[in-house]
Each structure stands twice: as C-alpha cells, then as structure tokens.
C-alpha positions as CSV (number, residue, x, y, z in Angstrom):
1,M,-11.7,9.2,10.8
2,T,-9.8,8.1,13.6
3,N,-10.9,4.3,14.0
4,A,-10.5,4.3,10.0
5,V,-6.7,5.4,10.4
6,S,-5.9,2.9,13.2
7,G,-7.3,0.2,10.9
8,V,-5.4,1.5,7.9
9,L,-2.4,1.4,10.0
10,R,-3.1,-2.2,11.4
11,L,-3.5,-3.2,8.0
12,L,0.5,-2.3,7.1
13,G,1.6,-4.3,9.7
14,P,2.9,-3.0,13.2
15,K,6.8,-2.5,12.1
16,V,5.8,-0.7,8.6
17,A,3.2,1.4,10.4
18,T,6.0,2.3,12.5
19,I,7.8,3.9,9.7
20,V,5.0,4.6,7.0
21,G,2.1,5.6,9.7
22,P,3.3,9.1,10.1
23,A,3.1,9.6,6.0
24,V,-0.2,8.0,6.1
25,V,-1.8,10.3,8.8
26,A,-0.4,13.2,7.1
27,W,-1.7,12.1,3.7
28,L,-5.2,11.5,5.5
29,A,-5.1,15.1,7.3
30,R,-4.8,17.3,3.6
31,P,-8.4,18.1,2.8
32,E,-7.5,17.2,-0.8
33,N,-6.7,13.5,0.0
34,R,-10.3,12.9,1.5
35,E,-11.9,11.8,-1.0
36,Q,-9.1,9.3,-2.0
37,A,-8.9,8.4,1.3
38,A,-12.6,7.4,1.5
39,E,-12.2,5.9,-1.5
40,V,-9.2,3.7,-0.3
41,I,-11.1,3.2,3.1
42,R,-14.0,1.7,1.0
43,G,-11.8,-0.6,-0.6
44,L,-10.1,-2.2,2.5
45,Q,-13.6,-3.0,3.5
46,A,-14.8,-4.7,0.5
47,R,-16.2,-7.8,-0.2
48,S,-13.7,-9.1,-2.7
49,A,-10.3,-10.0,-1.4
50,T,-9.0,-8.8,-4.8
51,Q,-10.6,-5.4,-4.2
52,R,-9.3,-5.6,-0.7
53,L,-5.7,-6.1,-1.8
54,L,-5.9,-3.7,-4.6
55,A,-6.8,-0.8,-1.7
56,R,-4.0,-2.2,0.5
57,I,-1.5,-1.7,-2.8
58,D,-3.1,1.7,-3.5
59,L,-2.5,2.7,0.3
60,A,1.2,1.3,0.3
61,V,1.8,3.5,-2.9
62,V,0.3,6.8,-1.3
63,S,2.3,6.0,1.9
64,F,5.9,6.0,-0.2
65,H,4.7,8.7,-2.1
66,E,4.7,10.8,1.0
67,V,8.0,9.3,2.3
68,A,9.4,10.4,-0.8
69,Q,8.0,13.9,-1.2
70,T,9.1,14.5,2.6
71,T,12.7,13.7,1.8
72,E,15.4,14.9,-0.2
73,A,16.0,14.2,-3.6
74,G,18.8,11.6,-4.3
75,S,19.0,10.1,-0.6
76,D,18.7,6.6,0.6
77,R,15.0,6.8,1.8
78,F,13.9,8.7,-1.5
79,E,15.4,5.9,-3.8
80,L,14.0,3.3,-1.5
81,A,10.4,4.9,-1.6
82,S,10.9,5.0,-5.6
83,S,11.3,1.5,-6.3
84,A,9.0,0.5,-4.1
85,I,6.5,2.4,-6.0
86,K,7.7,0.8,-8.9
87,E,7.2,-2.7,-7.4
88,L,3.9,-1.7,-6.3
89,H,2.6,-0.7,-9.7
90,S,4.0,-4.2,-10.9
91,L,2.1,-6.0,-8.3
92,R,-0.9,-4.2,-9.0
93,L,-0.9,-4.7,-12.5
94,R,0.0,-8.6,-12.2
95,L,-3.2,-8.7,-9.6
96,Q,-5.2,-7.4,-12.8
97,L,-4.5,-10.0,-15.2
98,P,-7.0,-12.0,-16.4
99,F,-7.1,-15.7,-15.7
100,S,-9.3,-18.6,-17.1
101,S,-9.6,-20.3,-13.6
102,L,-10.9,-19.2,-10.2
103,K,-8.1,-21.5,-8.8
104,A,-5.7,-19.5,-11.0
105,R,-6.6,-16.0,-10.0
106,R,-6.8,-17.2,-6.5
107,D,-3.0,-18.4,-6.4
108,N,-2.3,-15.4,-8.3
109,R,-3.8,-13.3,-5.8
110,R,-2.2,-15.1,-3.0
111,L,1.2,-14.9,-5.1
112,V,0.7,-11.0,-5.0
113,A,-0.1,-10.4,-1.2
114,S,2.8,-12.7,-0.2
115,Q,5.0,-10.4,-2.6
116,L,3.4,-7.4,-0.9
117,D,3.8,-8.5,2.6
118,D,7.9,-9.2,1.3
119,L,8.0,-5.7,0.0
120,L,7.0,-4.1,2.7
121,L,9.2,-6.3,5.1
122,R,11.9,-5.3,3.2
123,T,11.4,-1.5,2.6
124,N,10.6,-1.3,6.7
125,R,13.8,-2.8,7.4
126,A,15.6,-0.6,5.1
127,L,14.2,2.2,6.6
C-alpha cells in the first residue's frame, strides 16, 4: 500500500503532493475508503489513457474533498477546494463526451489533461 500511495502522490506532481498529499494519505488510511482507493489505484494502472486520466481526476476530487472537510467552511482554502471540485467534475464530463473520430477523442483527452495540470498548479499556488 505504501508503494501505491507514493505512486499516487507522484501522479499529482511534486508541488501539489506537498499540499494535497496529507489529505490523500488521510483518505487512504480510513478503512471505509479502501475499496474506492483500490479502484482508483487500478484505474491509475489501466492500459487506456482515458481510464488513467479519469482515475487522476477522481483522485484529485477525493483529495480536494478531504481538504474541504478538514478546513473551516467559508475559509479561502474551503472555497478554493470547492471550486476545484466543480472544475474537476466538468473536466470529467468533458472527457466522457462521445467523439466520432479517434483523433478528436485524442485531442480532447490531451486538452482535458492539460487543463487538469493547470488546475492542479493553480490550486497549489493558491493554497
């Protein structure tokens, strides 16, 4: 499990992992989250690039939920985590849109991945 946690944190990026990392570790430590954690880790190891990206988005959602739960409602961190969660849900929906061609799906996946990275960097700077 320790290797999985370090792998998960590596996917979030070094700077983001320092901010959100403790939230991920706290979430993974809870017994009721073990099944969902195993599902996210399996998704991160999937062959499909889309499935891996969906797992990264799900992991980020979980991380920001944890940040929002551990901070005081109405604080800047809470508001930032809440807005990040909304953006992540819209990215998830955008990634699941049907496209007629492989190139269009690939371009969409790249755009969503880029926007996910930008979102994580922005929230890291703000936190």
